[in-house]
N, C-alpha and C positions, 0 to 999 in steps of 0.2 A: 186533730187540729181544733174541731168544734169544742171538744172538752176543754182544751187549753184556753180557747177564747172565752168560754163560759166562766172558767175559774178566774181569768184575769178581769173580766167585767165585774164579777162579784167582789173581787178583792181590790181592784184599783181604786185610787182616791178620786178626788172630785174634779170640778170644772173651774172656769175662770171668767175674768171680766175685762172691760176696756172702755175707752172714750176718746174724743177728739183732742187735737193739740196744735201748737204752733211751732214753727221752726226756731224762732229766736228765743222764746222763753216759754217753758211749759206752764200751763194754767191748771187750776184745780178742776179739771173736767169731771163729769159724773157719768157720761155715756161714751161708749166706744164707737168708732166709725164702723160701717158695715163690713170692712175688710178683716175685722177681728172675730175670732171664734173661740169657744171653749174646746180645748183638746179632747175632752171626754166626748163631746158631740161628734168629733171627727173620727177618733179612735179610742174607744173605752178600754182597750186592752193595754195601753201604755200605763205603767204603774206611776203613781204620783206620790212623792214625799216632799211636800212643799215646806222647805226648811225655814223660810223667813216669817212664816206665820207662827213659828215656835220660838222658844228661847235657845234652841240648840243651833246657834250660829256664832260667828266671831264676835258679835256684840254682847251676847248673853241676854238679849231681850227681843220681844216681838217687834218687827220692823213696820214703820209707818206705811200705810197704803195697802197692807195685806189684811183682808177682812174675812176671806174664806180660803180653804185649802184647794185652790183652783189653778190650773195651768191655762193661761190665755196666750194665744199666738195669732199672728196673721194667718189668713186662710192658706196662703201658699206654703208657709212653713209647716202648718199642721198637716196639710196633705202630703208634704215631703216626709214628715216624720212617720206618717201612716205607711208610706211605701217602705221606709227603712224597717219599721216594726214587722211588717209581713215577712221580710227576708230573715230577720233575726228569729222570729217564731219558728220558721222552718228548721232552724239550726238548734232549737231548744233553749233560746234566750228571749228575754223581754227587755225593752227599754224602760228605764225609770228616770223620771225628771225630778230635779231638785228645785229648779226655778225656771220661769219662762218669761213672759212679759213682766217688767219691773217698773212701777211708776216712778217718775222723777222724784216724788216726795220720799220714796224709799232710798234713792241714791243720796238725797240730801241728808237723810238720817245717817247713812254710812259716813258722810263727810263730817257731820257734827261729832259722831263717835270718834273718828280718827283724830280729831283735834283735841279731844279730852284725854290727855296723856295720863291722867290719874286712874282712868277706867281700863284696867288690864285683866279683868276677871277671867277672860277666856283665853288668855295668852298661852297657858300650858298646852292647850289642845291645838289651836288654830295658827299661832305664829310664835312657837317657842324659840326659834333661832333668829327672829327678826325684831329689831328695836322698833317700837311703835312710832317713833319719830321718823322712820324711814318709809312708812306705808305709802305716802304720796310719791316720794321720789323713786321708789322701787316699782311703782305701777300697780300696787295691790288695791289702792283706793283712788278713784277719780271723780271729778264733778259731773261727768256724763258717762252713761253706760249704753252700749248697744242694745241691752235688754229693753230699754225704754222705747226702742223703735219697733219692737214686737216680733222680730224674726230670729231672735237669739234664744238659745235654750242651754241650760246646764243639766247634764244627764249622765247616766251610766248604764251598765248592763247587769241583769240579774239572771242567774241560771234557773230554769224551770224544773220542778214546781217552785214557785216563789213563796218563801216564808217571810212573814212581816218582821221588820226591824223593831226592836223593843223601844218604847218611849224613852226619851232623855229625861232624867230627873234633875231639875235645877239644884245646884249645890253639890252634886255628886263629884267624886274625884275625877279630874280630867287627865286624859292620856294623849300623848303626842300624836298628831295626825300623820306623821311619817314613819312611825314605828312599825314593827311587824303586824300583820293584820290581826293576829290573835290578841295583840296588846292595844289596838286602837278601839275607839268606840265601835260597838258592833253594827254592821251594816250588811244587809242581805245581798249586796252587789258582789260582782267579781272583784278580785284583788287587783286594784289598779296602782298599787305602790304607795299611795297616800289616800287620805280621806278627801271628801269634797271640801272645797274652800280652804285647802291647806296653803297658807302663805309661806311657800318654800320653793326653792328652785327645783326640788325633786318633783314638783307638780308639772314642770315643763314636759309636754307630751313625749318628746323624744330625748329626754335627759339620758345620757349614756350610762348613768349609774343604775337605771331601772332596766333590769334584764329578766330573762327567763319568762315565767308565766305572767308576771306583771306586765312586761313589755308586750307580750302576745295579746293580752287582754286589751291593752290600750290600742293596739293596732287593729284588733278585731272591731272595736267600736269605731275607730277612725275610718277604716275601709268601708264599713257598712253605711256610715253617715255620708261620706264623700260620694258614694255611688248614688245617694238620694239627693245630692245637690248642696250639702252642707260643707262649710269651711271651718276648720279648727283654728282656735287661737293658740299658737304654739306654747304660750306660757301657762296654759291651763288645760289639762287633758279632758276635762269635763265640758268645756265651753265651745259651742258650735253655732254658726250663723248660716241661715239659708240664703243663698245667692241666686238671682238678684233680690235684694231686700225690697219689700213692698213700699216701705217708707224709709229710704236711705238717709234722709236729712231731718226727720221729725222725731222729737222726743215727747212721748205722751205722759200724762199724769193722772189718768183716771184710776180709781182704786180697784184692787183685785177682788171683785165680787160678782156673782152671777147677775146682779141687778144692773151692772154697767154694760152688759152685752146686749146687742140687738137680738130679737127672737131667732132661735135656731131655724135654719131652712131645711 
């Protein structure tokens, strides 16, 4: 186990940031309240592949508010993720996060992109069967996100030893997020039936068309996280929220950077 932990610490990605907020309207904060922590400070063995700092996402560009490849969460959510990670490590797996706390300015970026119907550069990978005019009505894009409250995380499982996922090359040919794993963009995670952020009903956690190993992998993730206190969003196999939320009604807007966080305790 110590060798696994050392390898994960060396190979895991970085940390995160946070700041105060108001319930009615998120402000451009620059500091996180003390309830927020960098996941790496709580558990450096959880792998981090922070997608929205890169151009490999459904917009095709880096998202506003992401300044470092860091996962920030409320302390309660980070502690719960550490408990889940310990159980998965004993089984030969590690958690990998794609997104954690998400500033309101990032959500606003998604909304602006969704309204620009001329920008469909990433459609072949992330929403090949969904008309962009339907993204709001079908619930794929919304003006508010639970991620901005700090206790929600997008994540998957990786079998150990973990090999890195190759970088996305902007402009490379795109492949459907719901095709066979060998045909999708390569990811070092278990085969969950679709890629992360796949706007398709096949991403529904218990979609009956997802069977065999893919279904077993989803249930493995779900069972382990539920035991640690997380609740799944049924429409997205990767989306989990720790309950009870530390800030159930507050949407934060501080940027994702180490400088936003209070000193680690």
